[in-house]
C-alpha positions in Angstrom: -14.6 5.1 67.7 -17.5 5.3 65.0 -14.8 8.0 63.3 -11.8 6.0 63.8 -14.1 2.8 61.8 -15.3 5.2 59.0 -11.9 6.3 58.5 -10.6 2.9 58.4 -14.0 2.2 56.6 -13.3 4.5 53.6 -9.4 3.6 53.6 -10.4 -0.1 52.2 -12.8 1.3 50.0 -10.7 3.8 47.8 -8.0 1.1 48.2 -10.2 -1.2 46.5 -10.8 0.9 44.0 -7.3 2.2 43.4 -6.6 -1.5 42.5 -9.4 -1.9 40.0 -8.5 1.0 38.4 -5.6 0.4 38.7 -6.7 -3.9 36.8 -8.0 -2.0 34.4 -5.4 0.0 32.9 -3.4 -3.3 32.7 -6.0 -4.6 31.2 -6.6 -2.2 28.5 -2.6 -1.8 28.4 -2.2 -5.7 27.3 -5.2 -5.4 25.0 -3.7 -2.6 23.3 -0.6 -4.3 23.0 -1.7 -7.6 21.8 -4.1 -5.8 18.3 -0.6 -3.7 17.5 1.5 -6.7 17.7 -1.8 -8.7 15.6 -1.6 -5.8 13.2 1.4 -5.9 12.8 1.9 -9.4 12.0 -1.0 -9.0 9.2 0.9 -6.5 7.4 3.7 -8.5 7.8 1.8 -11.5 5.7 0.4 -9.1 3.2 3.5 -7.3 2.6 5.3 -10.5 2.4 2.0 -11.7 -0.1 2.7 -8.8 -2.3 6.6 -9.3 -2.5 5.8 -12.4 -3.5 3.3 -11.4 -6.3 6.3 -8.5 -7.2 9.5 -11.0 -7.3 6.9 -13.4 -9.7 5.6 -11.1 -12.4 8.8 -9.2 -12.6 10.3 -13.0 -13.3 7.7 -13.3 -15.9 8.5 -9.3 -17.9 12.3 -10.4 -17.4 12.0 -13.9 -19.3 9.3 -12.3 -22.2 11.6 -9.9 -23.2 14.2 -12.1 -23.6 12.4 -14.7 -25.2 10.7 -12.4 -26.7 12.2 -8.7 -27.2 9.0 -7.2 -25.2 7.5 -6.3 -21.9 4.4 -9.1 -21.6 0.7 -7.3 -21.1 0.2 -7.5 -17.8 -1.4 -10.6 -15.8 -3.7 -10.0 -12.4 -2.0 -11.8 -9.8 -3.5 -14.9 -7.7 -4.4 -14.6 -4.2 -2.0 -16.4 -1.5 -4.5 -18.1 0.5 -6.1 -15.6 2.6 -4.3 -12.8 1.0 -6.1 -10.7 -1.6 -3.6 -9.6 -3.8 -4.3 -6.9 -6.6 -2.8 -5.6 -9.7 -2.5 -1.7 -8.8 0.0 -0.3 -11.6 2.1 -1.1 -14.7 3.8 0.7 -16.3 6.7 0.6 -18.9 8.8 2.2 -21.4 11.2 0.5 -23.8 14.0 -0.6 -21.3 12.0 -0.8 -18.1 9.2 -2.5 -16.8 7.6 -1.3 -13.3 4.7 -3.4 -11.4 3.4 -2.5 -8.6 0.9 -4.9 -5.6 -2.1 -4.1 -3.6 -2.1 -7.0 -1.0 -4.7 -6.6 2.0 -5.2 -9.6 4.6 -7.6 -9.7 7.6 -8.3 -5.4 7.7 -4.1 -5.3 7.1 -3.3 -3.4 3.4 0.5 -3.7 1.4 2.0 -2.5 -1.5 4.7 -3.0 -2.5 6.5 -2.5 -6.2 9.4 -3.0 -8.2 11.2 -2.7 -11.5 12.9 -4.7 -13.6 15.4 -3.4 -16.4 16.3 -4.3 -19.8 19.8 -5.7 -20.5 21.8 -3.4 -22.6 
C-alpha cells in the first residue's frame, strides 16, 4: 500500500512538473513571437518614414533640375515624429541624382534609396 502511494505521489509530481514545463515553453514561445512582431512593426514604420523622406528629396531634386537646370544641394530630412532620419548618401552626375536615407524608430533601422534621372 505504501509503495503504491509513493508511486502515485511521484506520478502526480512528475505530471505537475511536466505541466509547468509545458506552460513555461508556451509562454516563452508567445513572448518570442510578440517580440518578433514588435520588431517587424517597428521596422515597417522606420521603412515607411525613410521611403517618404527619399520620395520628398527626389521630388525636390527633380523640381530644382527642371527649374534651375542643376541638381540641388542636399538638405537633411526632418525627423518624422519618433523616427530619426539621417541623410546617409547623396551622389549625383550630370544625368542622375541619388539619395539614401536611414531611419531609426525605437531600435529598428531601415535604409531606403532612390534615383532620379534627368530628362533627355
